[in-house]
C-alpha positions in Angstrom: -2.8 24.6 -15.2 -3.7 27.9 -16.7 -4.6 30.8 -14.4 -8.0 31.4 -16.2 -10.1 28.3 -17.0 -13.7 29.7 -17.2 -14.8 30.0 -20.8 -16.4 33.4 -20.3 -13.2 34.8 -18.7 -11.1 33.2 -21.5 -13.4 34.9 -24.1 -12.9 38.2 -22.3 -9.1 37.8 -22.6 -9.4 37.0 -26.3 -11.5 40.2 -26.8 -8.9 42.2 -24.9 -6.2 40.9 -27.1 -8.1 42.0 -30.2 -8.5 45.5 -28.7 -4.8 45.7 -27.8 -3.8 44.5 -31.3 -5.9 47.1 -33.0 -4.4 49.8 -30.9 -0.9 48.6 -31.4 -1.2 48.5 -35.2 -1.6 52.3 -35.1 2.1 52.4 -34.2 4.6 52.2 -37.1 6.3 49.0 -35.9 3.2 47.0 -35.4 1.5 48.5 -38.5 4.0 46.5 -40.6 2.9 43.3 -38.8 -0.8 43.9 -39.3 -3.6 43.2 -36.9 -3.9 39.5 -37.8 -0.4 38.6 -36.9 -0.4 40.8 -33.9 -3.5 39.1 -32.5 -1.9 35.7 -33.0 1.3 36.8 -31.2 -0.5 38.5 -28.3 -2.7 35.4 -27.6 0.3 33.1 -28.0 2.1 35.1 -25.3 -0.8 35.1 -22.9 -1.4 31.3 -23.5 2.3 30.4 -23.1 2.6 32.5 -19.9 -0.1 30.3 -18.4 -2.9 33.0 -18.3 -5.3 31.0 -20.6 -5.3 27.4 -21.9 -3.1 26.3 -24.8 -3.8 23.4 -27.2 -2.8 20.8 -24.5 -5.8 21.5 -22.4 -8.0 23.3 -24.9 -11.5 24.3 -23.5 -14.7 23.6 -25.5 -14.7 27.4 -26.3 -11.8 26.9 -28.7 -13.5 24.0 -30.6 -16.7 26.1 -30.8 -14.9 29.0 -32.4 -13.2 26.6 -34.9 -16.4 24.7 -35.7 -18.8 27.6 -36.0 -17.4 31.1 -35.9 -14.4 30.6 -38.2 -16.4 29.2 -41.2 -19.1 31.7 -40.7 -16.6 34.5 -40.8 -15.4 33.3 -44.2 -19.0 33.2 -45.3 -19.5 36.8 -44.3 -16.4 38.0 -46.0 -17.5 36.4 -49.3 -20.8 38.2 -49.1 -18.9 41.3 -50.2 -17.9 39.8 -53.5 -20.1 41.2 -56.3 -19.1 39.3 -59.4 -21.1 41.5 -61.7 -18.9 44.5 -60.8 -15.9 42.7 -62.2 -16.6 44.0 -65.7 -15.5 47.4 -64.4 -12.0 45.9 -63.8 -11.5 45.6 -67.6 -10.2 42.8 -69.7 -6.5 43.5 -69.2 -6.7 43.5 -65.4 -8.8 40.3 -65.3 -6.6 38.5 -67.9 -3.4 39.5 -66.0 -4.9 38.4 -62.7 -5.6 34.9 -64.1 -2.1 34.8 -65.5 -0.7 35.6 -62.0 -3.0 33.0 -60.4 -1.7 30.3 -62.8 1.8 31.3 -61.8 0.9 30.9 -58.1 -0.5 27.4 -58.6 2.6 26.3 -60.6 4.8 28.0 -57.9 3.1 26.0 -55.1 3.8 22.8 -56.8 7.4 23.8 -57.7 8.0 25.0 -54.1 6.7 21.9 -52.6 9.0 19.8 -54.9 11.9 22.0 -53.8 11.4 21.1 -50.1 10.4 17.5 -50.7 6.8 18.0 -49.5 6.2 15.6 -46.6 9.9 15.6 -45.6 9.9 19.4 -45.3 6.5 19.9 -43.6 5.3 16.6 -42.4 1.9 15.0 -43.0 0.1 18.3 -43.6 2.3 19.4 -46.4 -0.5 19.2 -49.0 -2.8 21.3 -46.9 -0.1 23.9 -46.4 0.4 24.0 -50.2 -3.4 24.5 -50.6 -3.3 27.3 -48.0 -0.7 29.3 -50.0 -2.4 28.5 -53.2 -5.6 30.0 -51.7 -4.0 33.1 -50.1 -1.7 33.9 -53.1 -4.7 33.8 -55.5 -7.1 35.3 -53.0 -6.4 36.3 -49.4 -6.4 35.4 -45.8 -10.0 34.3 -45.8 -9.1 31.6 -48.4 -6.0 30.6 -46.4 -8.2 30.1 -43.3 -10.8 28.2 -45.3 -8.2 25.6 -46.4 -6.7 25.5 -42.9 -10.1 24.8 -41.3 -10.9 22.1 -43.9 -7.7 20.2 -43.3 -7.3 20.9 -39.6 -4.1 22.9 -39.9 -5.5 25.5 -37.5 -4.9 23.0 -34.7 -1.3 22.6 -35.7 -0.4 25.9 -34.1 3.3 26.1 -35.0 2.9 25.2 -38.6 0.0 27.7 -39.0 1.9 30.5 -37.2 4.9 30.0 -39.3 2.8 30.1 -42.5 1.1 33.4 -41.3 4.4 35.0 -40.4 6.0 34.1 -43.7 2.9 35.2 -45.6 3.0 38.6 -43.9 6.7 39.1 -44.6 6.5 38.1 -48.2 3.4 40.2 -48.9 5.2 43.3 -47.5 8.3 42.6 -49.6 6.3 42.0 -52.7 4.6 45.4 -52.3 8.0 46.9 -52.7 8.8 44.8 -55.8 5.6 45.7 -57.5 6.1 49.3 -56.7 9.6 49.5 -58.1 9.2 47.4 -61.2 6.8 49.5 -63.4 9.0 52.7 -63.4 12.1 50.6 -63.9 10.7 48.5 -66.8 9.1 51.6 -68.4 12.5 53.2 -68.6 13.8 50.5 -70.9 10.5 49.1 -72.3 7.9 51.8 -72.3 4.4 50.3 -72.0 2.0 52.7 -70.2 -1.6 52.6 -71.3 -3.1 55.0 -68.8 -6.7 56.0 -69.3 -7.4 59.7 -69.7 -9.5 60.8 -66.7 -10.8 64.1 -65.6 -10.2 65.2 -62.0 -13.8 64.4 -61.1 -13.5 60.9 -62.5 -10.3 60.3 -60.6 -11.9 61.5 -57.4 -15.0 59.3 -57.9 -12.8 56.2 -58.6 -10.8 56.7 -55.5 -13.9 57.2 -53.4 -15.4 53.9 -54.8 -12.2 52.1 -54.2 -11.9 53.2 -50.6 -15.5 52.2 -50.0 -14.7 48.7 -51.2 -12.3 48.0 -48.4 -13.6 50.3 -45.6 -13.7 48.7 -42.1 -16.0 51.4 -40.7 -19.7 50.8 -41.2 -22.9 51.6 -39.4 -25.1 48.7 -38.6 -28.7 48.4 -37.4 -30.2 45.5 -35.3 -32.1 44.4 -38.4 -28.9 44.2 -40.4 -27.2 42.3 -37.6 -30.1 39.8 -37.2 -30.1 39.1 -40.9 -26.3 38.6 -41.0 -26.3 36.2 -38.0 -29.3 34.4 -39.5 -27.6 34.1 -42.9 -24.3 32.8 -41.4 -26.0 30.2 -39.2 -28.3 29.0 -42.0 -25.4 28.9 -44.5 -23.3 26.8 -42.2 -26.3 24.5 -41.4 -27.0 24.0 -45.2 -23.4 23.2 -45.9 -23.3 20.7 -43.1 -26.5 19.0 -44.3 -25.2 18.8 -47.9 -22.0 17.2 -46.5 -24.1 14.5 -44.9 -25.9 13.6 -48.2 -22.9 14.3 -50.5 -19.7 13.6 -48.5 -17.5 14.0 -51.6 -18.2 17.8 -51.5 -16.1 19.5 -48.8 -18.2 21.6 -46.4 -16.1 24.7 -46.9 -16.6 24.5 -50.6 -20.4 24.4 -50.2 -20.3 27.3 -47.8 -18.1 29.3 -50.2 -20.5 28.6 -53.1 -23.6 29.6 -51.0 -21.9 32.9 -50.0 -21.0 33.8 -53.6 -24.5 33.0 -54.8 -26.1 35.2 -52.1 -23.6 37.9 -52.7 -25.0 38.5 -56.2 -28.4 39.3 -54.8 -29.1 43.0 -54.5 -30.6 43.0 -51.0 -27.5 41.3 -49.7 -25.3 43.9 -51.3 -27.2 46.6 -49.4 -26.6 45.0 -46.0 -24.5 47.1 -43.6 -21.8 45.9 -41.3 -20.8 42.8 -43.3 -17.1 43.7 -43.5 -16.9 44.8 -39.8 -18.6 41.6 -38.5 -16.5 39.3 -40.8 -13.2 40.9 -39.8 -14.1 40.8 -36.1 -15.0 37.1 -36.4 -11.7 36.4 -38.2 -9.7 38.2 -35.5 -11.4 36.1 -32.8 -10.6 32.9 -34.8 -6.9 34.0 -35.1 -6.8 34.7 -31.4 -7.5 31.0 -30.8 -4.9 30.1 -33.3 -2.5 32.0 -31.2 -3.5 30.0 -28.1 -2.6 26.8 -30.0 0.9 28.1 -30.8 3.7 26.7 -28.6 6.2 29.6 -28.7 9.0 27.6 -27.2 8.7 24.9 -29.8 8.4 27.4 -32.5 11.6 29.2 -31.5 13.4 25.9 -31.3 12.2 24.7 -34.7 14.5 26.9 -36.9 14.3 24.2 -39.6 10.6 24.8 -40.1 11.2 28.5 -40.6 14.0 27.8 -43.1 12.0 25.3 -45.0 9.0 27.7 -45.2 11.2 30.4 -46.5 12.6 28.1 -49.3 9.1 27.0 -50.2 7.6 30.5 -50.5 10.7 31.9 -52.2 10.4 29.3 -55.0 6.6 29.9 -55.2 7.0 33.6 -55.6 9.8 33.3 -58.1 7.7 31.1 -60.3 4.7 33.5 -59.9 7.0 36.4 -61.0 8.3 34.6 -64.0 4.8 33.6 -65.2 3.2 36.9 -64.4 5.8 39.3 -65.8 7.0 36.9 -68.5 3.7 36.2 -70.1 2.7 39.9 -69.5 5.8 41.0 -71.4 5.1 38.7 -74.3 1.5 40.1 -74.5 2.9 43.6 -74.3 0.8 44.6 -71.3 1.0 47.8 -69.3 3.7 47.2 -66.6 1.5 48.9 -64.0 -1.5 46.6 -64.8 0.8 43.6 -64.5 2.1 44.8 -61.1 -1.4 45.5 -59.8 -2.7 42.1 -61.0 0.3 40.4 -59.2 -0.4 42.4 -56.0 -4.1 41.3 -56.3 -2.9 37.7 -56.1 -0.3 38.0 -53.4 -1.5 40.9 -51.4 -5.3 41.4 -51.9 -7.6 44.3 -52.4 -6.2 46.7 -49.7 -2.6 46.4 -50.9 -3.8 46.9 -54.5 -5.3 50.3 -53.5 -2.0 51.3 -51.7 0.0 50.2 -54.8 -2.1 52.1 -57.3 -1.9 55.2 -55.2 1.8 54.9 -54.9 2.1 54.5 -58.7 -0.1 57.5 -59.2 -2.5 55.5 -61.3 -6.1 56.4 -60.2 -7.4 54.7 -63.3 -6.3 51.4 -61.7 -7.8 52.0 -58.2 -11.1 50.3 -58.7 -9.8 47.6 -61.2 -7.2 46.6 -58.7 -9.8 46.3 -55.9 -12.1 44.3 -58.1 -9.2 42.0 -59.1 -8.6 41.3 -55.4 -12.3 40.5 -54.9 -12.1 38.1 -57.8 -9.2 36.4 -56.0 -11.4 36.0 -52.9 -14.0 34.4 -55.0 -11.7 31.8 -56.6 -9.0 31.4 -54.0 -10.7 28.6 -52.0 -11.4 26.5 -55.1 -7.8 26.9 -56.2 -6.5 26.0 -52.8 -8.6 22.8 -52.6 -7.6 21.8 -56.1 -3.9 22.2 -55.4 -4.1 20.5 -52.0 -5.8 17.4 -53.4 -3.3 17.3 -56.3 -0.3 17.5 -53.8 -1.9 14.8 -51.6 -2.1 12.4 -54.6 1.4 13.4 -56.0 3.4 10.3 -55.5 6.5 11.9 -56.9 6.7 14.1 -53.8 7.1 11.0 -51.6 10.5 10.1 -53.2 
């Protein structure tokens, strides 16, 4: 039996793990892991040491977070996606993003074929494919949306292996997209940089940083509106699922959030990113509690299969993204940033454009990442349902 069984005390431990994870990620080693993975690992350790319950004796608190807090956190994160601002990303960036997203979807199917789908990952193979389709067109919020819909969040080892692989590949891909533009420009020069004044460059960087800032002020009114919107959005999605069972609840919730996000008063709400990120961290902490570390360490085959799957996925994405981009004679930096928008998301796009010294691509990269958040869940569900019905994977 775990040492701590009271729900309030368990919640306090989860909060403590979030605090420790945030502090640890200020150190170089843990910065590479990121807060999300660090939260999962810390809670997995505390659960497996017997301090708090694991999945075998999960308290009602865990189900409550899965049922209510997790989907609401995704709702909040999507409230930051202003589709009208995408016109500022420019046609080349948006076009290359969709080329990369197509490469991702084809890569998921090819990767799942390479590991023989259900033989490689078990009954939830199709959901795992949908998770990677979601995160490699959008981001972690899309991955979590698919995981919640199909219940992968309660398969702690599979989920933890997916998160760990995702983090490793994202870090490696940052290096690839950083090295390729100068290398390719040496042999095939294709730089179409916009001429900007110093003031314009500074303004673009300021706007880009504001897009991904995790530091916001928030008033009681803002907080009340946010909580009310999240609760109502989830309630509306649940009611729609009752009357129209064919429409997944997470899809309705995603659509509601995107519609609301286009409304000016919603765009002015303060604290949306901070609240959404906190809720996601708490959800990930519970994921950690569901992770059986001993079983995960013993299951080397799962790690190897996951590595093969993702390697094939990324290889196909690379061929499509850079192959089609080359045929269309696109700027190599634009292609790289669009690829990073797919595999890494908005924050990594900003880091990449700064490293490439392309301030003209700061905001377009951020907006391409936002576009990925908008479409990622739809792409993930589409791929998951296709894989589930793909009889050729059963052979």
